DRENKOL-624024 format. One record per atom (N, C-alpha, C, O, CB): residue number from 0; atom name; x, y, z. Coordinates in Angstrom, 2 decimals, padded with zeros to 5 digits. Glycine has a CB too. Layout:
NUM; CA; X; Y; Z
...
This chain:
0; N; -022.05; 002.72; 000.68
0; CA; -020.63; 003.10; 001.20
0; C; -020.15; 001.72; 001.72
0; O; -020.86; 001.00; 002.42
0; CB; -020.62; 004.34; 002.47
1; N; -018.86; 001.40; 001.32
1; CA; -018.12; 000.26; 001.56
1; C; -016.95; 000.63; 002.50
1; O; -015.89; 001.03; 002.02
1; CB; -017.67; -000.35; 000.26
2; N; -017.13; 000.48; 003.91
2; CA; -016.13; 000.81; 004.82
2; C; -014.84; 000.14; 004.76
2; O; -014.79; -001.08; 004.60
2; CB; -016.61; 000.64; 006.00
3; N; -013.76; 000.86; 004.89
3; CA; -012.31; 000.39; 004.81
3; C; -012.22; -000.72; 005.89
3; O; -012.62; -000.58; 007.05
3; CB; -011.20; 001.63; 005.10
4; N; -011.64; -001.85; 005.37
4; CA; -011.10; -002.85; 006.29
4; C; -009.62; -003.22; 005.92
4; O; -009.23; -003.46; 004.78
4; CB; -012.01; -004.12; 006.28
5; N; -008.92; -003.23; 006.97
5; CA; -007.30; -003.53; 006.81
5; C; -007.08; -004.78; 007.54
5; O; -007.34; -004.85; 008.74
5; CB; -006.24; -002.30; 007.46
6; N; -006.60; -005.78; 006.87
6; CA; -006.00; -006.94; 007.61
6; C; -004.65; -007.04; 007.48
6; O; -004.15; -006.57; 006.46
6; CB; -006.53; -008.18; 007.23
7; N; -003.79; -007.67; 008.49
7; CA; -002.48; -007.72; 008.55
7; C; -002.10; -009.30; 008.41
7; O; -002.64; -010.19; 009.06
7; CB; -002.01; -007.03; 009.85
8; N; -001.16; -009.49; 007.54
8; CA; -000.64; -010.90; 007.48
8; C; 000.85; -010.93; 007.08
8; O; 001.40; -009.94; 006.59
8; CB; -001.49; -011.77; 006.44
9; N; 001.45; -012.04; 007.30
9; CA; 002.95; -012.11; 006.96
9; C; 002.84; -013.23; 005.68
9; O; 002.16; -014.26; 005.72
9; CB; 004.02; -012.69; 008.45
10; N; 003.61; -012.79; 004.60
10; CA; 003.49; -013.57; 003.49
10; C; 004.94; -013.51; 002.88
10; O; 005.38; -012.39; 002.61
10; CB; 002.33; -013.07; 002.53
11; N; 005.65; -014.53; 002.67
11; CA; 006.99; -014.66; 002.09
11; C; 008.03; -013.61; 002.50
11; O; 008.85; -013.12; 001.72
11; CB; 006.86; -014.63; 000.63
12; N; 007.92; -013.30; 003.89
12; CA; 008.89; -012.49; 004.58
12; C; 008.49; -011.11; 004.35
12; O; 009.36; -010.24; 004.43
12; CB; 010.31; -012.76; 004.12
13; N; 007.17; -010.77; 004.03
13; CA; 006.66; -009.44; 004.01
13; C; 005.56; -009.47; 004.88
13; O; 004.80; -010.41; 005.12
13; CB; 006.29; -008.94; 002.66
14; N; 005.57; -008.09; 005.42
14; CA; 004.25; -007.74; 006.22
14; C; 003.39; -007.10; 005.32
14; O; 003.70; -006.06; 004.74
14; CB; 004.45; -006.79; 007.48
15; N; 002.12; -007.82; 005.17
15; CA; 001.19; -007.43; 004.14
15; C; -000.01; -006.87; 004.75
15; O; -000.68; -007.62; 005.45
15; CB; 000.83; -008.56; 003.26
16; N; -000.41; -005.52; 004.56
16; CA; -001.62; -004.88; 005.03
16; C; -002.60; -004.89; 003.76
16; O; -002.41; -004.18; 002.78
16; CB; -001.31; -003.36; 005.61
17; N; -003.54; -005.66; 003.89
17; CA; -004.59; -005.88; 002.84
17; C; -005.51; -004.93; 003.15
17; O; -006.03; -004.96; 004.26
17; CB; -005.22; -007.27; 002.78
18; N; -005.89; -003.90; 002.18
18; CA; -007.07; -002.79; 002.20
18; C; -008.14; -003.30; 001.42
18; O; -007.93; -003.71; 000.28
18; CB; -006.67; -001.34; 001.59
19; N; -009.29; -003.31; 001.96
19; CA; -010.57; -003.48; 000.88
19; C; -011.64; -002.44; 001.40
19; O; -011.71; -002.08; 002.58
19; CB; -011.32; -005.21; 000.86
20; N; -012.40; -002.02; 000.45
20; CA; -013.40; -001.02; 000.72
20; C; -012.95; 000.33; 000.08
20; O; -012.18; 000.46; -000.87
20; CB; -013.63; -000.88; 002.25
21; N; -013.54; 001.27; 000.76
21; CA; -013.19; 002.79; 000.23
21; C; -012.18; 003.30; 001.07
21; O; -012.25; 003.24; 002.30
21; CB; -014.45; 003.86; 000.26
22; N; -011.12; 003.87; 000.38
22; CA; -010.08; 004.50; 000.98
22; C; -010.30; 006.01; 000.74
22; O; -009.91; 006.61; -000.26
22; CB; -008.76; 003.98; 000.46
23; N; -011.04; 006.61; 001.89
23; CA; -011.40; 007.91; 001.72
23; C; -011.21; 008.73; 003.05
23; O; -010.40; 008.26; 003.85
23; CB; -012.81; 007.95; 001.22
24; N; -011.80; 009.79; 003.37
24; CA; -011.56; 010.53; 004.75
24; C; -012.04; 009.72; 005.72
24; O; -011.52; 009.99; 006.81
24; CB; -012.23; 011.91; 004.92
25; N; -012.90; 008.74; 005.77
25; CA; -013.38; 007.92; 006.79
25; C; -012.35; 006.80; 006.99
25; O; -012.18; 006.40; 008.14
25; CB; -014.77; 007.39; 006.46
26; N; -011.68; 006.28; 006.05
26; CA; -010.76; 005.08; 005.99
26; C; -009.32; 005.52; 006.23
26; O; -008.46; 004.76; 006.67
26; CB; -010.87; 004.34; 004.58
27; N; -009.08; 006.97; 005.87
27; CA; -007.56; 007.22; 006.09
27; C; -007.06; 007.16; 007.44
27; O; -005.87; 006.84; 007.54
27; CB; -007.18; 008.52; 005.61
28; N; -007.80; 007.43; 008.63
28; CA; -007.16; 007.15; 010.03
28; C; -006.80; 005.65; 010.14
28; O; -005.70; 005.31; 010.57
28; CB; -008.18; 007.57; 011.26
29; N; -007.77; 004.72; 009.75
29; CA; -007.47; 003.39; 009.92
29; C; -006.33; 002.91; 009.18
29; O; -005.53; 002.24; 009.82
29; CB; -008.54; 002.65; 009.61
30; N; -006.08; 003.12; 007.95
30; CA; -004.97; 002.80; 007.18
30; C; -003.62; 003.35; 007.85
30; O; -002.65; 002.62; 008.06
30; CB; -005.19; 003.36; 005.77
31; N; -003.67; 004.63; 008.15
31; CA; -002.53; 005.06; 008.76
31; C; -002.12; 004.65; 010.01
31; O; -000.93; 004.67; 010.32
31; CB; -002.56; 006.21; 008.80
32; N; -003.14; 004.23; 010.87
32; CA; -002.77; 003.60; 012.34
32; C; -002.25; 002.39; 011.93
32; O; -001.21; 002.03; 012.47
32; CB; -004.03; 003.36; 013.46
33; N; -002.75; 001.68; 011.09
33; CA; -002.28; 000.12; 010.78
33; C; -000.93; 000.24; 010.12
33; O; -000.05; -000.58; 010.39
33; CB; -003.37; -000.76; 009.69
34; N; -000.75; 001.11; 009.38
34; CA; 000.85; 001.27; 008.85
34; C; 001.74; 001.67; 009.85
34; O; 002.87; 001.19; 009.90
34; CB; 001.07; 002.36; 007.72
35; N; 001.34; 002.48; 010.65
35; CA; 002.08; 002.96; 011.90
35; C; 002.33; 001.70; 012.85
35; O; 003.47; 001.42; 013.23
35; CB; 001.18; 004.15; 012.71
36; N; 001.35; 001.05; 013.17
36; CA; 001.69; -000.02; 013.89
36; C; 002.58; -001.19; 013.22
36; O; 003.49; -001.74; 013.86
36; CB; 000.50; -000.50; 014.32
37; N; 002.31; -001.48; 012.09
37; CA; 003.18; -002.48; 011.45
37; C; 004.64; -001.95; 011.34
37; O; 005.59; -002.74; 011.37
37; CB; 002.61; -002.84; 010.03
38; N; 004.83; -000.55; 011.21
38; CA; 006.23; -000.09; 011.01
38; C; 006.85; -000.16; 012.33
38; O; 008.05; -000.44; 012.44
38; CB; 006.35; 001.36; 010.40
39; N; 006.07; 000.08; 013.40
39; CA; 006.72; -000.09; 014.81
39; C; 006.86; -001.40; 015.25
39; O; 007.56; -001.62; 016.24
39; CB; 005.99; 000.58; 015.86
40; N; 006.26; -002.37; 014.63
40; CA; 006.15; -003.75; 015.20
40; C; 007.27; -004.46; 014.98
40; O; 007.40; -005.45; 015.69
40; CB; 005.07; -004.50; 014.69
41; N; 008.32; -004.16; 013.99
41; CA; 009.45; -004.63; 013.78
41; C; 009.75; -004.89; 012.35
41; O; 009.38; -004.07; 011.50
41; CB; 009.57; -005.67; 014.53
42; N; 010.37; -005.94; 012.03
42; CA; 011.12; -006.34; 010.72
42; C; 010.14; -006.64; 009.67
42; O; 008.95; -006.78; 009.96
42; CB; 012.07; -007.60; 010.91
43; N; 010.58; -006.75; 008.42
43; CA; 009.97; -007.25; 007.31
43; C; 009.57; -006.03; 006.36
43; O; 009.31; -004.91; 006.80
43; CB; 008.77; -008.11; 007.75
44; N; 009.56; -006.33; 005.11
44; CA; 009.29; -005.22; 004.24
44; C; 007.65; -005.19; 004.34
44; O; 006.92; -006.18; 004.45
44; CB; 009.94; -005.45; 002.64
45; N; 007.29; -003.90; 004.27
45; CA; 005.80; -003.51; 004.43
45; C; 005.18; -003.33; 002.99
45; O; 005.65; -002.54; 002.16
45; CB; 005.62; -002.09; 005.32
46; N; 004.04; -004.16; 002.78
46; CA; 003.42; -004.01; 001.59
46; C; 002.01; -003.58; 001.87
46; O; 001.44; -004.10; 002.82
46; CB; 003.51; -005.22; 000.79
47; N; 001.40; -002.70; 001.15
47; CA; -000.06; -002.34; 001.19
47; C; -000.67; -002.84; -000.11
47; O; -000.44; -002.36; -001.22
47; CB; -000.29; -000.74; 001.37
48; N; -001.53; -003.93; 000.17
48; CA; -002.12; -004.69; -000.95
48; C; -003.49; -003.85; -001.23
48; O; -004.33; -003.81; -000.33
48; CB; -002.38; -006.39; -000.54
49; N; -003.69; -003.25; -002.30
49; CA; -004.79; -002.36; -002.60
49; C; -005.80; -003.04; -003.55
49; O; -006.73; -002.42; -004.05
49; CB; -004.26; -001.06; -003.22
50; N; -005.57; -004.32; -003.78
50; CA; -006.47; -005.01; -004.78
50; C; -007.82; -004.92; -004.47
50; O; -008.68; -004.99; -005.36
50; CB; -006.18; -006.39; -004.93
51; N; -008.13; -004.76; -003.13
51; CA; -009.58; -004.83; -002.62
51; C; -010.10; -003.30; -002.63
51; O; -011.30; -003.12; -002.39
51; CB; -009.66; -005.52; -001.00
52; N; -009.47; -002.45; -002.84
52; CA; -009.84; -000.94; -002.84
52; C; -010.94; -000.76; -004.00
52; O; -010.68; -000.98; -005.18
52; CB; -008.43; 000.07; -003.13
53; N; -012.19; -000.33; -003.54
53; CA; -013.09; -000.05; -004.46
53; C; -013.24; 001.48; -004.85
53; O; -013.87; 001.83; -005.85
53; CB; -014.29; -000.59; -003.98
54; N; -012.63; 002.34; -004.01
54; CA; -012.76; 003.74; -004.36
54; C; -011.61; 004.47; -003.49
54; O; -011.29; 004.13; -002.35
54; CB; -014.31; 004.31; -004.04
55; N; -011.05; 005.53; -004.25
55; CA; -010.05; 006.24; -003.49
55; C; -010.21; 007.61; -003.91
55; O; -010.46; 007.91; -005.07
55; CB; -008.61; 005.72; -003.72
56; N; -010.05; 008.57; -002.85
56; CA; -010.19; 010.07; -003.15
56; C; -008.99; 010.69; -002.69
56; O; -008.03; 009.97; -002.39
56; CB; -011.43; 010.76; -002.47
57; N; -008.93; 012.00; -002.59
57; CA; -007.75; 012.73; -002.18
57; C; -007.33; 012.42; -000.80
57; O; -006.13; 012.42; -000.55
57; CB; -007.96; 014.16; -002.30
58; N; -008.25; 012.14; 000.19
58; CA; -007.71; 011.91; 001.61
58; C; -007.08; 010.37; 001.34
58; O; -006.00; 010.14; 001.89
58; CB; -009.07; 012.01; 002.96
59; N; -007.58; 009.48; 000.67
59; CA; -007.09; 008.14; 000.51
59; C; -005.65; 008.34; -000.01
59; O; -004.73; 007.73; 000.54
59; CB; -008.02; 007.25; -000.47
60; N; -005.43; 009.12; -000.98
60; CA; -004.31; 009.17; -001.61
60; C; -003.25; 010.02; -000.52
60; O; -002.05; 009.75; -000.49
60; CB; -004.60; 009.84; -003.09
61; N; -003.74; 010.84; 000.18
61; CA; -002.94; 011.29; 001.27
61; C; -002.51; 010.46; 002.30
61; O; -001.45; 010.61; 002.91
61; CB; -003.53; 012.20; 001.84
62; N; -003.47; 009.41; 002.51
62; CA; -002.98; 008.26; 003.40
62; C; -001.77; 007.53; 002.88
62; O; -000.87; 007.21; 003.66
62; CB; -004.07; 007.22; 003.58
63; N; -001.71; 007.23; 001.56
63; CA; -000.62; 006.65; 001.08
63; C; 000.69; 007.41; 001.08
63; O; 001.77; 006.85; 001.24
63; CB; -000.92; 006.26; -000.11
64; N; 000.55; 008.64; 000.89
64; CA; 001.76; 009.61; 000.97
64; C; 002.11; 009.61; 002.27
64; O; 003.28; 009.33; 002.53
64; CB; 001.53; 011.06; 000.51
65; N; 001.30; 009.87; 003.22
65; CA; 001.68; 009.98; 004.76
65; C; 002.40; 008.62; 005.10
65; O; 003.44; 008.60; 005.75
65; CB; 000.25; 010.20; 005.81
66; N; 001.88; 007.60; 004.66
66; CA; 002.43; 006.24; 005.04
66; C; 003.81; 006.05; 004.37
66; O; 004.75; 005.53; 004.98
66; CB; 001.42; 005.04; 004.58
67; N; 003.91; 006.48; 003.10
67; CA; 005.34; 006.47; 002.60
67; C; 006.37; 007.20; 003.26
67; O; 007.48; 006.71; 003.50
67; CB; 005.39; 006.92; 001.35
68; N; 006.00; 008.46; 003.59
68; CA; 006.92; 009.35; 004.34
68; C; 007.15; 008.90; 005.76
68; O; 008.19; 009.19; 006.34
68; CB; 006.38; 010.75; 004.36
69; N; 006.18; 008.21; 006.33
69; CA; 006.57; 007.52; 007.81
69; C; 007.53; 006.49; 007.55
69; O; 008.52; 006.37; 008.26
69; CB; 005.27; 006.81; 008.64
70; N; 007.29; 005.68; 006.51
70; CA; 008.28; 004.56; 006.39
70; C; 009.58; 005.04; 005.95
70; O; 010.52; 004.35; 006.36
70; CB; 007.83; 003.51; 005.44
71; N; 009.87; 006.00; 005.24
71; CA; 011.01; 006.56; 004.87
71; C; 011.67; 007.10; 005.96
71; O; 012.87; 006.92; 006.12
71; CB; 010.83; 007.45; 003.93
72; N; 010.89; 007.85; 006.85
72; CA; 011.64; 008.41; 008.25
72; C; 012.21; 007.31; 009.11
72; O; 013.23; 007.46; 009.78
72; CB; 010.59; 009.24; 009.23
73; N; 011.46; 006.15; 009.06
73; CA; 011.98; 005.00; 009.81
73; C; 012.86; 004.01; 009.11
73; O; 013.19; 002.95; 009.66
73; CB; 010.89; 004.29; 010.33
74; N; 013.25; 004.37; 007.84
74; CA; 014.33; 003.73; 007.05
74; C; 013.78; 002.28; 006.71
74; O; 014.47; 001.26; 006.66
74; CB; 015.79; 003.68; 007.90
75; N; 012.45; 002.35; 006.48
75; CA; 011.79; 001.05; 006.11
75; C; 011.34; 001.26; 004.80
75; O; 011.16; 002.40; 004.37
75; CB; 010.61; 000.62; 007.04
76; N; 011.12; 000.13; 004.04
76; CA; 010.54; 000.28; 002.66
76; C; 009.16; -000.10; 002.69
76; O; 008.80; -001.04; 003.40
76; CB; 011.25; -000.54; 001.62
77; N; 008.25; 000.63; 001.86
77; CA; 006.87; 000.41; 001.70
77; C; 006.60; 000.26; 000.23
77; O; 007.03; 001.07; -000.60
77; CB; 006.07; 001.53; 002.32
78; N; 005.86; -000.81; -000.07
78; CA; 005.55; -001.05; -001.52
78; C; 003.92; -001.26; -001.66
78; O; 003.26; -001.92; -000.86
78; CB; 006.41; -002.42; -002.08
79; N; 003.46; -000.69; -002.63
79; CA; 002.09; -000.88; -003.11
79; C; 001.97; -002.19; -003.91
79; O; 002.82; -002.53; -004.72
79; CB; 001.66; 000.33; -003.97
80; N; 000.88; -002.88; -003.65
80; CA; 000.67; -004.18; -004.52
80; C; -000.96; -004.06; -004.91
80; O; -001.86; -003.41; -004.40
80; CB; 001.07; -005.75; -003.57
81; N; -000.92; -004.94; -006.01
81; CA; -002.48; -004.95; -006.48
81; C; -003.16; -003.72; -006.78
81; O; -004.38; -003.60; -006.63
81; CB; -003.33; -005.54; -005.46
82; N; -002.28; -002.62; -007.27
82; CA; -002.88; -001.44; -007.49
82; C; -003.90; -001.38; -008.57
82; O; -003.56; -001.60; -009.73
82; CB; -001.93; -000.55; -007.72
83; N; -005.23; -001.08; -008.23
83; CA; -006.30; -001.13; -009.19
83; C; -006.03; 000.03; -010.19
83; O; -005.30; 000.98; -009.91
83; CB; -007.73; -001.01; -008.48
84; N; -006.72; -000.13; -011.46
84; CA; -006.50; 000.81; -012.48
84; C; -006.75; 002.29; -012.12
84; O; -006.06; 003.19; -012.59
84; CB; -007.31; 000.45; -013.58
85; N; -007.79; 002.48; -011.25
85; CA; -008.25; 003.82; -010.76
85; C; -007.23; 004.36; -009.87
85; O; -006.85; 005.53; -009.94
85; CB; -009.61; 003.74; -010.03
86; N; -006.77; 003.49; -009.01
86; CA; -005.68; 004.22; -008.12
86; C; -004.43; 004.45; -008.89
86; O; -003.72; 005.40; -008.58
86; CB; -005.30; 003.36; -006.81
87; N; -004.11; 003.66; -009.88
87; CA; -002.94; 003.84; -010.62
87; C; -003.06; 005.11; -011.39
87; O; -002.10; 005.86; -011.50
87; CB; -002.68; 002.66; -011.50
88; N; -004.36; 005.41; -012.00
88; CA; -004.57; 006.59; -012.60
88; C; -004.44; 007.89; -011.85
88; O; -003.89; 008.89; -012.30
88; CB; -005.73; 006.52; -013.08
89; N; -005.02; 007.77; -010.59
89; CA; -004.93; 008.87; -009.61
89; C; -003.43; 009.20; -009.40
89; O; -003.00; 010.35; -009.49
89; CB; -005.63; 008.46; -008.22
90; N; -002.65; 008.11; -009.11
90; CA; -001.17; 008.33; -008.95
90; C; -000.49; 008.95; -010.19
90; O; 000.44; 009.74; -010.05
90; CB; -000.48; 006.98; -008.64
91; N; -000.95; 008.59; -011.40
91; CA; -000.39; 009.09; -012.59
91; C; -000.70; 010.54; -012.64
91; O; 000.23; 011.35; -012.72
91; CB; -000.90; 008.35; -013.81
92; N; -002.00; 010.95; -012.59
92; CA; -002.47; 012.21; -012.68
92; C; -001.90; 013.21; -011.64
92; O; -001.77; 014.39; -011.99
92; CB; -003.86; 012.14; -012.60
93; N; -001.58; 012.87; -010.53
93; CA; -001.00; 013.59; -009.49
93; C; 000.63; 013.60; -009.52
93; O; 001.26; 014.29; -008.72
93; CB; -001.52; 012.98; -008.21
94; N; 001.18; 012.91; -010.37
94; CA; 002.61; 012.82; -010.54
94; C; 003.20; 011.96; -009.39
94; O; 004.40; 012.10; -009.14
94; CB; 003.24; 014.26; -010.58
95; N; 002.43; 011.06; -008.65
95; CA; 002.96; 010.41; -007.57
95; C; 003.38; 008.95; -008.00
95; O; 003.97; 008.19; -007.24
95; CB; 001.97; 010.43; -006.44
96; N; 003.05; 008.66; -009.21
96; CA; 003.22; 007.12; -009.63
96; C; 004.74; 006.70; -009.34
96; O; 004.98; 005.55; -008.98
96; CB; 002.86; 006.87; -011.35
97; N; 005.67; 007.57; -009.49
97; CA; 007.12; 007.19; -009.47
97; C; 007.62; 007.29; -007.98
97; O; 008.73; 006.88; -007.64
97; CB; 008.00; 008.16; -010.47
98; N; 006.78; 007.83; -007.19
98; CA; 007.24; 007.97; -005.81
98; C; 006.80; 006.54; -004.88
98; O; 007.06; 006.36; -003.69
98; CB; 006.51; 009.43; -005.19
99; N; 006.23; 005.82; -005.59
99; CA; 005.97; 004.40; -004.87
99; C; 006.47; 003.37; -005.68
99; O; 006.36; 003.35; -006.91
99; CB; 004.45; 004.06; -004.59
100; N; 007.14; 002.30; -004.83
100; CA; 007.43; 001.03; -005.37
100; C; 006.25; 000.26; -005.45
100; O; 005.47; 000.29; -004.50
100; CB; 008.41; 000.34; -004.63
101; N; 005.97; -000.51; -006.59
101; CA; 004.77; -001.26; -006.87
101; C; 005.15; -002.70; -007.30
101; O; 006.22; -002.99; -007.82
101; CB; 003.94; -000.55; -007.96
102; N; 004.13; -003.57; -007.01
102; CA; 004.36; -004.95; -007.24
102; C; 002.98; -005.50; -007.74
102; O; 001.96; -004.89; -007.42
102; CB; 004.91; -005.70; -005.92
103; N; 002.93; -006.50; -008.42
103; CA; 001.75; -007.04; -009.02
103; C; 000.83; -007.61; -007.85
103; O; -000.38; -007.40; -007.77
103; CB; 002.15; -008.16; -010.08
104; N; 001.63; -008.39; -006.89
104; CA; 000.89; -008.99; -005.68
104; C; 002.01; -009.47; -004.77
104; O; 003.15; -009.81; -005.10
104; CB; -000.15; -010.24; -006.08
105; N; 001.49; -009.43; -003.55
105; CA; 002.58; -010.03; -002.44
105; C; 002.91; -011.45; -002.69
105; O; 003.95; -011.92; -002.24
105; CB; 002.01; -009.97; -000.90
106; N; 002.07; -012.17; -003.39
106; CA; 002.27; -013.41; -003.87
106; C; 003.36; -013.77; -004.79
106; O; 003.83; -014.91; -004.86
106; CB; 001.22; -013.73; -004.39
107; N; 003.81; -012.62; -005.59
107; CA; 004.88; -012.90; -006.50
107; C; 006.17; -012.76; -005.97
107; O; 007.12; -012.79; -006.75
107; CB; 004.79; -012.12; -007.61
108; N; 006.36; -012.60; -004.73
108; CA; 007.68; -012.59; -004.06
108; C; 008.01; -014.07; -003.44
108; O; 007.26; -014.69; -002.68
108; CB; 007.67; -011.44; -002.88
109; N; 009.22; -014.47; -003.89
109; CA; 009.74; -015.81; -003.34
109; C; 010.13; -015.36; -001.82
109; O; 010.32; -014.19; -001.49
109; CB; 011.15; -016.46; -004.28
110; N; 010.23; -016.52; -000.95
110; CA; 010.55; -016.12; 000.39
110; C; 011.88; -015.48; 000.75
110; O; 012.02; -014.85; 001.80
110; CB; 010.43; -017.21; 001.14
111; N; 012.78; -015.64; -000.08
111; CA; 014.17; -014.95; 000.00
111; C; 014.49; -014.06; -001.36
111; O; 015.60; -013.55; -001.52
111; CB; 015.39; -016.15; 000.19
112; N; 013.54; -013.92; -002.21
112; CA; 013.72; -013.18; -003.42
112; C; 013.44; -011.78; -003.20
112; O; 012.99; -011.38; -002.13
112; CB; 012.90; -013.69; -004.49
113; N; 013.71; -010.94; -004.26
113; CA; 013.41; -009.46; -004.19
113; C; 011.96; -009.29; -004.74
113; O; 011.31; -010.20; -005.25
113; CB; 014.51; -008.56; -005.06
114; N; 011.59; -008.12; -004.59
114; CA; 010.26; -007.71; -005.11
114; C; 010.36; -007.90; -006.59
114; O; 011.38; -007.66; -007.24
114; CB; 009.86; -006.19; -004.72
115; N; 009.12; -008.40; -007.14
115; CA; 009.01; -008.40; -008.63
115; C; 008.21; -007.18; -008.98
115; O; 007.07; -007.06; -008.52
115; CB; 008.34; -009.73; -009.20
116; N; 008.74; -006.28; -009.78
116; CA; 008.02; -005.01; -010.14
116; C; 006.89; -005.36; -011.04
116; O; 006.93; -006.30; -011.84
116; CB; 008.98; -003.95; -010.85
117; N; 005.76; -004.48; -010.86
117; CA; 004.73; -004.65; -011.78
117; C; 004.93; -003.98; -012.96
117; O; 005.55; -002.92; -012.93
117; CB; 003.56; -004.28; -011.28
118; N; 004.48; -004.47; -014.10
118; CA; 004.61; -003.82; -015.49
118; C; 004.00; -002.55; -015.50
118; O; 002.92; -002.41; -014.91
118; CB; 003.98; -004.64; -016.61
119; N; 004.58; -001.52; -016.12
119; CA; 004.04; -000.27; -016.12
119; C; 002.78; -000.26; -017.11
119; O; 002.82; -000.83; -018.20
119; CB; 005.15; 000.73; -016.49
120; N; 001.76; 000.39; -016.69
120; CA; 000.55; 000.54; -017.55
120; C; 000.85; 001.55; -018.69
120; O; 001.62; 002.49; -018.52
120; CB; -000.70; 001.04; -016.68
121; N; 000.16; 001.29; -019.95
121; CA; 000.61; 002.14; -020.92
121; C; 000.07; 003.50; -020.79
121; O; 000.40; 004.37; -021.60
121; CB; 000.33; 001.61; -022.16
C-alpha cells in the first residue's frame, strides 16, 4: 500500500498540487482538504498533478469530482495534469473525461501563457 502524499508548489503562475501514491478511500480526505486549502488560499489557477498516482479507485475518482465542483462553486479553474493512462481510462469509462480540463504537465505553461491542452488519447 502506497499512501497518498500531496505537495503544494507554485509553478509558472499556477498553484500545483502534486499527488503521488494511491488515490483511494484513505487518500480522498487528504486530497479534498489540500484542494480546499488551495482554493481558499487565494489566487492562481489550480492544477492537480496526477503523474505520481499509482492507483485510483471510485473514491479517488470521487475526490476529483468533488474538487472540481468545489472549484466551480468558487469560480476557480481546476486542471488535471500528468494524467496516467489508468486514470484517463477510468475517466473515459465513467464519462467524466470531458468534465475536466487536462494538460500534459504544469511545466508546459509559460509564466504568462495559457494552458497547453494535452493531446487526446486514441
